[in-house]
C-alpha positions in Angstrom: 0.0 0.0 0.0 1.3 3.5 -0.9 2.3 5.8 1.9 1.5 9.5 2.3 -2.2 9.5 2.8 -3.6 12.9 1.7 0.0 13.9 1.1 -1.2 16.1 -1.8 -2.7 18.4 0.8 0.7 18.9 2.3 3.3 18.1 -0.2 4.2 19.9 -3.4 3.0 17.1 -5.7 0.1 14.7 -6.3 -1.8 12.5 -4.0 0.1 9.1 -3.8 -2.3 6.9 -2.0 -4.7 6.3 0.9 -4.5 4.0 3.9 -7.3 2.6 6.1 -6.3 4.6 9.1 -7.6 8.1 9.6 -4.7 10.4 8.3 -3.1 13.0 10.5 -3.9 15.6 7.8 -7.6 15.3 8.6 -6.9 17.2 11.8 -6.4 20.4 9.8 -9.7 21.7 11.0 -8.1 22.1 14.4 -5.1 23.9 13.0 -3.7 26.9 14.9 -0.8 27.6 12.6 1.3 26.0 9.8 4.6 24.1 10.0 6.5 25.2 6.8 9.6 23.3 5.9 12.2 24.7 3.5 14.7 22.7 1.4 18.2 23.5 2.8 19.7 23.2 -0.7 17.2 25.0 -3.0 15.3 27.2 -0.4 12.0 26.0 -1.9 9.1 25.0 0.3 9.0 21.2 0.8 5.8 20.9 2.7 3.3 22.9 4.8 1.3 21.1 7.5 -1.2 22.3 10.1 0.2 22.6 13.6 -2.6 21.2 15.8 -3.8 22.6 19.1 -4.1 20.8 22.4 -7.6 19.6 21.8 -6.7 17.9 18.5 -3.5 16.4 19.9 -5.3 14.9 22.9 -7.8 13.3 20.5 -4.8 11.6 18.9 -3.8 10.3 22.3 -7.3 9.0 22.9 -7.3 7.1 19.6 -3.9 5.6 20.4 -5.0 4.6 23.9 -8.2 3.0 22.7 -6.4 0.9 20.1 -3.8 -0.1 22.7 -6.4 -1.7 24.9 -7.0 -4.1 22.0 -3.3 -4.5 21.1 -2.1 -5.4 24.5 -4.3 -8.6 24.4 -2.5 -9.9 21.3 0.3 -12.4 21.5 3.9 -11.7 20.4 3.6 -13.7 17.2 0.8 -11.4 16.1 2.9 -8.3 16.9 5.9 -9.7 15.1 3.9 -10.3 12.0 2.5 -6.8 12.1 6.0 -5.3 12.6 7.2 -7.2 9.5 4.2 -5.7 7.6 5.3 -2.3 8.7 8.8 -2.8 7.4 7.5 -4.2 4.1 5.4 -1.1 3.6 8.4 1.1 4.3 10.5 -0.8 1.9 7.8 -0.5 -0.8 8.0 3.3 -0.5 11.7 3.8 0.3 12.4 6.0 -2.8 9.8 8.6 -1.8 10.8 8.5 1.8 14.5 9.0 1.0 13.7 11.9 -1.3 11.5 13.5 1.4 14.2 13.2 4.1 16.7 14.7 1.7 14.4 17.6 0.8 13.6 18.4 4.5 17.0 18.3 6.1 19.6 18.1 3.3 21.0 14.6 3.7 22.2 13.3 0.3 19.6 10.9 -1.1 22.1 8.0 -1.2 22.7 8.4 2.5 18.9 8.7 3.2 18.7 5.3 1.6 21.4 4.2 4.0 19.4 5.4 6.9 16.4 3.4 5.8 18.7 0.3 5.6 19.9 1.0 9.1 16.4 1.4 10.3 15.5 -2.1 9.0 18.7 -3.5 10.6 17.7 -2.1 14.0 14.1 -3.1 13.7 14.9 -6.7 12.7 17.4 -7.0 15.5 14.8 -5.9 18.1 12.3 -8.4 16.5 14.9 -11.2 17.0 15.4 -10.1 20.7 11.8 -9.8 21.5 10.8 -13.4 22.2 13.5 -13.8 24.8 13.2 -10.3 26.3 9.4 -10.3 26.6 9.1 -13.9 27.8 7.7 -14.7 31.2 10.3 -15.5 33.8 9.5 -18.5 36.0 10.8 -18.1 39.5 11.9 -21.3 41.4 8.8 -22.4 43.2 8.5 -23.8 46.7 5.7 -25.5 48.6 3.8 -26.1 45.4 3.5 -22.4 44.5 3.5 -20.9 41.0 5.8 -17.9 40.8 6.5 -16.0 37.7 7.3 -12.5 36.4 5.5 -11.1 33.3 6.4 -8.0 31.3 3.4 -5.9 30.4 3.1 -2.8 28.2 3.1 0.6 29.9 0.3 2.0 27.7 0.9 4.9 25.4 4.4 5.9 24.5 5.1 9.5 23.4 8.1 9.6 21.0 9.7 13.0 20.5 12.1 12.6 17.5 14.8 14.8 16.0 15.6 15.8 12.5 19.2 14.6 12.0 18.4 10.9 11.8 14.6 11.0 11.7 14.1 7.3 11.1 17.0 5.8 13.1 16.2 7.7 16.2 12.4 6.9 15.9 12.8 3.2 15.4 14.8 2.8 18.5 11.7 3.7 20.5 8.8 2.8 18.3 9.6 -0.9 17.5 10.2 -2.1 21.1 7.1 -0.2 22.3 5.0 -1.7 19.5 6.3 -5.2 20.1 5.7 -4.9 23.9 2.1 -4.1 23.3 2.0 -0.4 23.6 0.5 2.3 21.5 2.7 5.1 20.1 2.2 8.8 19.4 5.1 10.3 17.4 6.0 14.0 17.3 8.9 14.6 15.0 11.0 17.8 14.8 9.3 20.5 12.7 12.3 20.2 10.4 11.2 16.6 9.4 7.5 16.3 10.2 6.7 14.0 7.3 8.8 11.2 8.8 6.2 10.9 11.6 3.5 10.5 9.0 5.5 7.7 7.3 5.5 5.7 10.6 1.8 6.4 11.1 0.9 5.6 7.6 3.0 2.4 7.4 1.5 1.0 10.6 -2.0 1.8 9.3 -1.3 -0.6 6.4 -0.7 -3.5 8.9 -3.0 -5.8 10.7 -2.5 -3.8 13.9 -5.6 -1.9 15.3 -6.6 1.3 13.7 -5.0 4.3 15.4 -2.4 2.4 17.3 0.6 4.4 15.9 -0.2 8.1 15.2 1.7 11.2 14.2 1.2 14.6 15.8 2.3 17.9 14.4 2.3 20.6 17.0 4.4 23.1 18.9 6.4 22.9 22.1 3.7 24.2 24.4 1.3 21.5 23.3 4.0 18.9 23.7 4.5 20.1 27.3 0.8 19.6 28.0 0.8 16.2 26.3 3.5 15.0 28.7 1.2 15.9 31.6 -1.7 14.0 30.0 -2.5 10.8 32.1 -2.8 8.8 28.8 0.9 9.1 28.3 2.8 6.4 30.1 6.4 6.9 28.9 8.3 9.6 27.0 11.2 9.0 24.6 13.0 12.2 23.7 16.0 12.8 21.5 17.2 16.4 21.2 19.0 19.2 22.9 20.0 19.4 26.6 17.7 22.3 27.0 14.8 20.3 25.6 15.7 17.3 27.7 15.6 19.4 30.9 12.2 20.7 29.9 10.8 17.2 29.3 12.3 15.7 32.4 11.1 18.6 34.6 7.6 18.2 33.2 7.6 14.5 33.9 9.1 14.9 37.4 6.8 17.7 38.4 3.6 16.1 37.4 3.8 12.4 36.7 5.3 9.1 38.1 6.3 8.0 34.7 9.8 7.4 33.2 11.5 9.0 30.2 14.5 8.2 28.1 16.5 11.3 27.2 19.2 11.2 24.5 20.7 14.7 24.4 24.0 16.4 23.4 27.4 15.0 22.6 30.9 16.2 22.2 32.5 12.8 21.5 36.3 12.5 21.8 38.9 10.1 20.4 42.5 9.2 21.2 45.1 8.2 18.6 47.8 6.4 20.4 51.5 6.3 19.3 51.3 2.7 18.2 48.4 3.5 15.7 48.8 4.1 12.0 47.8 7.8 11.8 46.5 7.4 8.3 44.2 4.6 9.3 43.0 6.6 12.2 42.4 9.7 10.1 40.2 7.8 7.7 37.9 6.5 10.4 37.8 9.7 12.4 37.3 12.1 9.6 34.3 10.0 8.4 33.0 10.0 12.0 33.3 13.8 12.1 32.0 14.7 8.7 29.2 12.1 8.0 25.8 13.7 7.8 27.6 17.1 7.7 28.6 16.5 11.3 25.0 16.6 12.4 25.2 13.5 14.7 25.0 13.2 18.4 27.7 10.6 18.3 29.8 12.2 15.7 33.5 12.7 16.6 34.1 16.4 17.4 37.5 16.2 19.3 40.6 14.2 18.6 43.6 13.9 20.8 46.6 12.6 18.9 49.9 11.4 20.5 52.5 14.0 19.7 54.6 11.5 17.8 51.7 11.1 15.3 50.3 14.6 15.4 51.5 16.2 12.2 51.1 13.0 10.2 47.5 12.7 11.4 46.8 16.3 10.4 48.3 15.9 7.0 46.2 12.8 6.2 43.0 14.3 7.7 43.4 17.5 5.6 43.9 15.4 2.5 40.7 13.4 3.2 38.6 16.5 4.1 39.6 18.2 0.9 38.0 15.4 -1.1 34.5 16.1 0.1 32.1 17.2 -2.6 29.4 19.7 -1.5 26.4 19.9 -3.8 22.9 18.9 -4.7 21.8 16.1 -2.4 20.1 14.4 -5.4 23.4 14.0 -7.2 25.2 10.7 -6.6 28.6 12.5 -6.5 27.6 14.7 -3.6 29.3 13.5 -0.4 28.1 16.3 2.0 24.8 18.1 2.0 23.8 21.5 3.3 23.2 22.3 7.0 19.6 21.5 8.0 19.1 24.6 10.2 19.5 28.1 8.9 21.4 29.2 12.1 24.1 26.5 11.9 26.6 28.0 9.4 26.9 31.2 11.5 27.1 29.3 14.7 29.9 27.1 13.4 31.8 30.1 12.0 31.7 31.8 15.4 33.2 28.7 17.0 36.1 28.6 14.4 36.8 32.4 14.7 36.8 32.2 18.5 39.3 29.2 18.4 41.6 31.0 16.0 41.6 34.1 18.1 42.8 32.0 21.0 45.7 30.4 19.0 44.2 27.5 17.1 45.5 26.7 13.7 42.9 26.6 10.9 44.1 24.1 8.4 41.1 24.0 6.0 37.5 25.2 5.8 36.1 27.4 8.5 33.4 29.4 6.7 29.8 29.2 5.4 29.6 28.6 1.7 27.4 27.5 -1.2 28.1 24.9 -3.9 29.5 25.7 -7.3 25.9 26.5 -8.5 25.6 29.1 -5.7 23.0 27.0 -3.8 22.7 25.6 -0.4 23.5 26.7 3.2 26.7 24.7 3.5 29.6 25.0 5.9 33.0 24.1 4.6 34.4 20.8 6.0 36.8 22.1 8.6 40.0 20.9 10.3 41.4 23.0 13.1 44.5 22.1 15.1 46.3 23.1 18.3 43.0 23.4 20.1 42.7 23.9 23.9 39.9 23.6 26.4 39.4 27.3 26.7 37.8 27.2 23.2 34.2 26.5 22.6 35.1 24.2 19.7 36.5 21.8 22.4 33.8 22.2 25.0 30.4 23.0 23.3 28.7 20.8 20.9 29.3 21.9 17.3 26.9 19.6 15.4 28.6 20.4 12.2 31.5 19.4 9.9 34.3 20.5 12.2 37.1 18.3 13.5 39.1 19.9 16.3 42.5 18.3 17.1 45.0 18.6 19.9 48.3 16.9 20.7 48.8 14.8 23.9 51.9 13.3 25.5 50.5 10.0 26.8 47.5 7.9 27.6 46.8 9.6 30.9 46.6 13.1 29.3 44.3 11.7 26.6 41.9 10.2 29.1 41.9 13.4 31.2 41.1 15.6 28.1 38.4 13.3 26.8 36.7 13.3 30.2 37.0 17.1 30.6 33.6 17.5 29.0 30.0 17.9 30.2 28.8 15.2 27.8 29.5 11.5 27.6 27.9 9.5 24.7 30.8 7.7 23.1 34.6 7.8 23.1 37.1 6.0 20.9 40.6 4.7 21.2 42.7 4.0 18.1 45.5 1.6 19.0 47.0 -1.7 17.9 46.8 -3.0 21.4 43.5 -4.5 22.7 45.0 -4.6 26.1 45.6 -0.9 26.0 42.0 -0.3 24.9 40.7 -2.6 27.6 42.7 -0.7 30.2 41.6 2.8 29.1 37.9 1.9 28.5 36.9 1.8 32.2 38.6 5.2 32.7 36.6 6.9 29.9 33.4 8.6 30.9 31.0 7.6 28.1 28.2 5.2 27.4 30.0 3.4 24.6 33.7 2.9 24.1 35.0 2.1 20.6 38.4 0.6 19.6 39.5 1.6 16.0 36.1 2.7 15.0 33.5 5.4 15.9 30.1 6.8 15.1 28.3 3.5 14.9 25.4 2.0 16.8 25.1 -1.7 17.3 21.5 -2.6 18.0 22.5 -5.4 20.3 24.4 -3.0 22.6 22.7 -0.5 24.9 22.7 3.1 23.6 23.2 5.3 26.6 25.3 8.1 28.0 26.5 9.9 31.1 26.5 13.5 32.3 24.5 15.9 30.2 24.1 13.4 27.5 20.9 12.3 29.2 19.4 9.3 30.9 17.9 5.9 30.1 18.7 3.3 27.5 17.6 2.5 23.9 18.5 -0.5 21.8 19.7 -3.9 23.0 17.4 -5.9 25.3 17.7 -3.1 27.9 15.8 -0.9 25.4 12.6 -2.8 26.2 12.8 -1.9 29.9 11.2 1.6 29.7 8.2 0.4 27.7 7.4 -2.5 29.9 6.3 -2.9 33.5 6.9 -6.0 35.7 4.1 -8.0 37.3 4.7 -10.7 39.8 2.5 -13.9 40.1 2.5 -15.8 43.4 -0.1 -18.6 43.2 -0.6 -21.1 45.9 -1.7 -24.3 44.3 
C-alpha cells in the first residue's frame, strides 16, 4: 500500500495513496498555525502542515489509547507479523521516503537510503530479541506455589524525535514499544515532520488496530501539555540538553512515569602512538563529517599522541579536501547542506573564537554554497592546536568541524576526553587491545570504541552519562522503559 495519505494536501505534488487509518492531515480543522519546511539546498518549500492545538493532539492520544487496549491482548507472534508488515510497507515506499528526508534536512539521497537500511537492521534486531526479552520469567517455586514475572506494556508511549536521523532515532523507541504491546504517538521535529507520517501511515497498512501508531504535528507548548496527560505512560526524547531538561522537569513535576533522554554529545577520540595515523584519520574524519557532522555521536574532538600529530593532520586534511558539497540528489555529492539556517553562522563563530585564541585553521572554517551558488553549506573544517578554553572543544558543534590537539600520553588523553559535560561515546585508536581494555573503564561515556567510531550496534545499549541524558535504547535493555513488571504468586 502506498504511503503518504492525503499527502497532496501537504506536499508539493500529487496524492500518492490512501490508507485505512484516519490520516493526520484530517486534523487540519483544528489547525492553529502551519509548519512550513524549506529545502536547505534549494530554499524552496518542501511541505506545509497544520500545527494542531491541544484539543486535537489529545484526541490523537485518545485514539492511540483506545487501540492499545485491544493491542495489549495480542500475542507476540501477532505483533511480530504486524511489525514485518510495517517494514514491508516502508520498503515499498523507500524511494519517496529517501527523497523527502533529503528535501527536508539536506541529507544526500544516497545516505537517506542508507538510513532506511539502518532502520531495517535495527528493527529486525529488536524483533529477534523480543521473544527472549518479553518472555515470562519463571521463578523457582517452593511449597507447590507458582511464581513468575511477566512484562506488560506501559500503555501509550510518546516519541519526540529529532531531524538529524529521523528514522533511526524513531525506530529505537517505536519498535520495542510496539512489540511490547504499547500504542505510540510520534511527534517529529518540525524540520522533518513527514517522517512521523510515514511511521503512522505504514503502521496503518498493517494488521494492527486502527489508530495504534499516530503522528502529531504541533508546537512545544502543546507537547508540554501532552507529557502531563494521564494517557501518556512513557516519553522517549532525542534532542537538545535544554529540551531534555524541559521534558524531564515536566515529567518529574507532574507524573510518576519514566523517560529516556538522548541529548547532546561532544565525542572525543584518542590516537595512540602505536596506531597508524593514516588509518585513524580515515575513520575519524568520516566519523566527524558524515551527515555534515549533524550527529549526536559524531566525533568532534581528537587527541593525537604528539609523535603522530602532524602525520594525522596531513592525512586528515587530504581526506577532508575530497568532500564534494552539492545537490543532495546528485550521486557524486558526499556532503549536504546544513539543515538549520542558524548552523553556518554558529559554526563560523566557533572557528573564529578558536583561531583568536591560538588555534591553527588548516582547512575550511566558513559558510559557503556549492558551485551553483545554492545551499547553506559549511566548509568541512580541520582545526589544530585546540585547547579547552575554546568553545570548539567544549560546546557541541553539530557540524563538519574536526578539532584536534596533541597529547603526551594515555593519561593526558583520558583526562582531556573526560573534561567534558557530555559522555555519549569515546574512541581509542591503537593496535593493542590490552591498552583499549585498560583505558575503556577510565573513559566517561556510554559506549567505548576501539579503532572505529560513530556506529550504533542494535545489540548494545545506547546510553550516555552527564548531560548526554538518561535511560537506554536498543539492546534488550531498550525494552525496559516500555514494559512494567508484574509478579505472580499462586498457591496451588
